[in-house]
C-alpha positions as CSV (number, residue, x, y, z in Angstrom):
1,X,161.6,116.7,133.0
2,X,163.5,118.7,130.5
3,X,166.5,121.1,131.1
4,X,165.3,125.0,132.0
5,X,167.3,125.7,128.9
6,X,165.6,123.1,126.8
7,X,162.2,124.3,128.3
8,X,162.9,128.2,127.4
9,X,164.1,127.2,123.9
10,X,161.1,125.4,123.3
11,X,159.1,128.2,124.5
12,X,161.1,130.7,122.5
13,X,160.3,128.7,119.0
14,X,156.5,128.7,120.3
15,X,156.6,132.8,120.5
16,X,158.7,133.4,117.7
17,X,156.5,131.3,115.6
18,X,153.0,133.7,116.2
19,X,152.1,136.3,114.4
20,X,152.4,139.2,116.1
21,X,148.9,141.7,116.4
22,X,150.8,144.2,116.1
23,X,152.8,143.0,119.6
24,X,152.5,139.9,120.7
25,X,151.1,140.2,124.3
26,X,152.9,137.0,126.8
27,X,151.4,136.6,130.3
28,X,153.7,134.6,132.4
29,X,151.3,133.8,135.9
30,X,151.8,132.1,138.8
31,X,151.7,132.2,142.3
32,X,154.0,134.5,144.6
33,X,157.5,132.8,144.8
34,X,156.8,130.7,141.7
35,X,159.6,132.3,139.7
36,X,157.7,134.4,137.3
37,X,160.1,137.4,137.0
38,X,163.4,135.1,136.5
39,X,161.2,133.0,134.3
40,X,160.5,135.8,132.5
41,X,163.5,137.4,132.2
42,X,165.3,134.6,131.1
43,X,162.9,133.9,127.9
44,X,162.9,137.4,127.1
45,X,166.7,137.2,127.1
46,X,166.6,134.3,124.9
47,X,164.3,136.0,122.2
48,X,166.3,139.2,122.0
49,X,169.7,136.7,121.7
50,X,167.4,135.3,118.4
51,X,166.8,138.9,117.3
52,X,163.6,139.5,118.5
53,X,162.6,142.7,120.4
54,X,161.3,142.4,123.9
55,X,159.1,144.6,126.3
56,X,159.3,143.7,129.9
57,X,156.4,144.7,132.4
58,X,155.4,143.6,135.6
59,X,152.0,143.5,136.8
60,X,153.7,144.9,140.6
61,X,154.0,148.2,138.8
62,X,150.1,148.8,138.5
63,X,149.3,148.1,141.7
64,X,146.3,150.0,143.6
65,X,147.2,152.5,146.6
66,X,147.3,151.1,150.1
67,X,144.0,152.6,150.8
68,X,142.2,150.5,148.0
69,X,144.1,147.5,148.6
70,X,143.3,147.0,152.1
71,X,139.6,148.2,152.1
72,X,138.2,144.9,152.8
73,X,140.7,144.5,155.9
74,X,144.3,144.1,156.2
75,X,144.3,140.2,156.3
76,X,141.3,139.5,154.1
77,X,142.1,137.0,151.5
78,X,139.5,138.1,149.0
79,X,140.5,141.7,149.1
80,X,144.3,140.3,148.1
81,X,142.8,138.8,145.5
82,X,140.1,141.6,144.0
83,X,141.8,144.6,145.2
84,X,145.6,144.5,144.7
85,X,146.3,145.4,141.1
86,X,144.5,148.4,139.2
87,X,144.0,146.2,136.0
88,X,142.3,148.9,134.4
89,X,145.0,150.7,134.4
90,X,146.9,147.7,132.8
91,X,144.9,147.8,130.5
92,X,145.1,151.2,129.6
93,X,148.6,151.8,129.7
94,X,149.7,148.5,128.6
95,X,147.6,146.0,126.8
96,X,145.0,148.0,124.8
97,X,147.9,150.5,123.2
98,X,149.7,147.2,121.9
99,X,146.4,145.4,120.9
100,X,145.5,145.6,117.0
101,X,144.3,149.1,115.9
102,X,146.4,150.3,119.5
103,X,148.8,153.4,119.3
104,X,152.0,151.4,120.6
105,X,152.5,153.9,123.2
106,X,152.7,152.4,126.3
107,X,153.9,152.6,129.9
108,X,156.0,150.4,132.0
109,X,154.7,151.4,135.7
110,X,152.1,153.8,137.1
111,X,152.2,153.3,140.9
112,X,155.4,152.4,143.2
113,X,153.9,150.2,146.0
114,X,156.6,150.6,148.5
115,X,156.3,154.5,148.7
116,X,152.4,154.1,147.9
117,X,152.1,156.8,145.3
118,X,152.1,157.4,141.6
119,X,154.8,156.8,139.9
120,X,154.1,157.0,135.8
121,X,157.0,156.1,134.1
122,X,157.5,158.0,130.8
123,X,155.6,156.8,127.2
124,X,157.8,154.1,124.9
125,X,156.8,153.5,121.8
126,X,156.6,149.8,120.4
127,X,157.0,148.5,116.9
128,X,155.2,146.0,115.1
129,X,156.8,142.5,115.5
130,X,157.4,143.1,119.2
131,X,156.8,140.9,122.1
132,X,155.5,141.8,125.6
133,X,156.4,139.6,128.1
134,X,154.7,140.6,131.3
135,X,154.7,138.4,134.5
136,X,152.3,139.2,137.8
137,X,149.6,137.4,139.6
138,X,146.1,136.8,138.7
139,X,146.8,137.4,135.1
140,X,144.1,134.9,134.0
141,X,141.3,137.1,135.5
142,X,138.2,137.3,133.0
143,X,139.3,140.5,133.0
144,X,142.5,140.1,131.2
145,X,141.7,136.7,129.3
146,X,141.3,138.7,125.9
147,X,144.3,140.8,126.4
148,X,146.8,137.8,125.8
149,X,148.1,136.0,122.6
150,X,149.9,133.1,124.4
151,X,150.2,132.5,128.2
152,X,152.5,130.7,131.0
153,X,151.4,129.4,133.9
154,X,154.1,128.4,136.3
155,X,152.7,125.6,138.7
156,X,154.6,125.3,142.1
157,X,153.0,124.2,145.4
158,X,152.3,126.4,148.4
159,X,154.9,124.4,150.2
160,X,157.7,125.2,148.1
161,X,156.6,128.7,147.0
162,X,156.1,130.3,150.1
163,X,159.8,129.5,151.5
164,X,161.5,130.2,148.3
165,X,159.4,133.6,148.3
166,X,160.5,134.4,152.0
167,X,164.1,133.7,151.2
168,X,164.5,136.7,149.1
169,X,165.3,138.9,152.6
170,X,163.5,141.0,155.0
171,X,160.1,141.9,154.5
172,X,159.2,139.0,152.4
173,X,157.0,137.1,154.9
174,X,157.3,133.9,157.1
175,X,158.7,130.9,155.3
176,X,156.1,128.9,156.9
177,X,152.9,128.4,154.4
178,X,150.8,127.9,157.9
179,X,151.8,131.0,159.1
180,X,148.8,133.5,160.3
181,X,150.7,136.3,158.3
182,X,150.5,133.6,155.1
183,X,146.7,133.2,155.3
184,X,145.7,136.6,153.1
185,X,147.7,135.4,150.3
186,X,147.7,132.1,150.0
187,X,143.9,132.1,150.8
188,X,143.4,135.0,148.1
189,X,145.2,132.6,145.5
190,X,143.2,129.7,146.2
191,X,140.1,131.9,145.6
192,X,142.1,132.9,142.4
193,X,142.6,128.9,141.3
194,X,138.5,128.3,142.4
195,X,137.2,131.3,140.3
196,X,139.3,132.0,137.2
197,X,141.1,128.3,137.2
198,X,144.3,129.3,135.4
199,X,145.8,126.3,134.7
200,X,142.6,125.9,132.4
201,X,143.3,129.2,130.7
202,X,147.0,129.2,129.9
203,X,148.7,128.0,126.7
204,X,151.3,126.4,128.6
205,X,151.5,125.1,132.0
206,X,155.1,124.4,133.5
207,X,155.4,122.6,136.8
208,X,158.3,125.0,138.0
209,X,159.0,123.1,141.4
210,X,162.1,122.1,140.5
211,X,164.0,125.3,139.0
212,X,166.8,123.4,137.0
213,X,164.5,121.0,135.6
214,X,161.1,122.3,134.8
215,X,158.3,119.9,133.4
216,X,155.6,120.7,131.0
217,X,152.3,120.1,132.2
218,X,149.9,121.5,129.9
219,X,150.6,122.2,126.1
220,X,147.9,124.0,124.2
221,X,148.4,124.3,120.5
222,X,147.8,128.0,119.2
């Protein structure tokens, strides 16, 4: 294992060596409670300290409305995997505009999941050479694979990720991975693992179980 700072530095070197096309699009994937947002924020901060412009986006701002998310049933694992996110909007508003021959005009959000209503953010203009770091669940689904120039998957077992997520506070669920209230989420993510095999798709796989000393499990040269 390396220290967290060492690993982030190594990833920053990796991303800095990529050629932007015109924007380098990078996914940070992992289960609920894996530490995706914090990891992506820290990586973005390090890249900015090195003089790079970084665009930060979260897939959590691209949910479907509640009626779509729960159309297979409030407790359906398949519904959690297949219906949570508006992948078409994510591509249309972020990933495609930042691709080769894209407009470079993008939004960081289209939906407020807490209010369950559209909340389109204003358009922003990216520049050639920028780096997009986008965190979220299910980012290695087949519908998105061709959108990433590089990606990181944070590997954390459910017995660690579930209590870690619940520790955020009220409204984040039970810390018990075996609780019935967690079945939709855990089984939905297991369905993702079976269908998309994200750890085989990711450019880098990191064991983020021990936050201060993450371990590289896989490092695919690009």
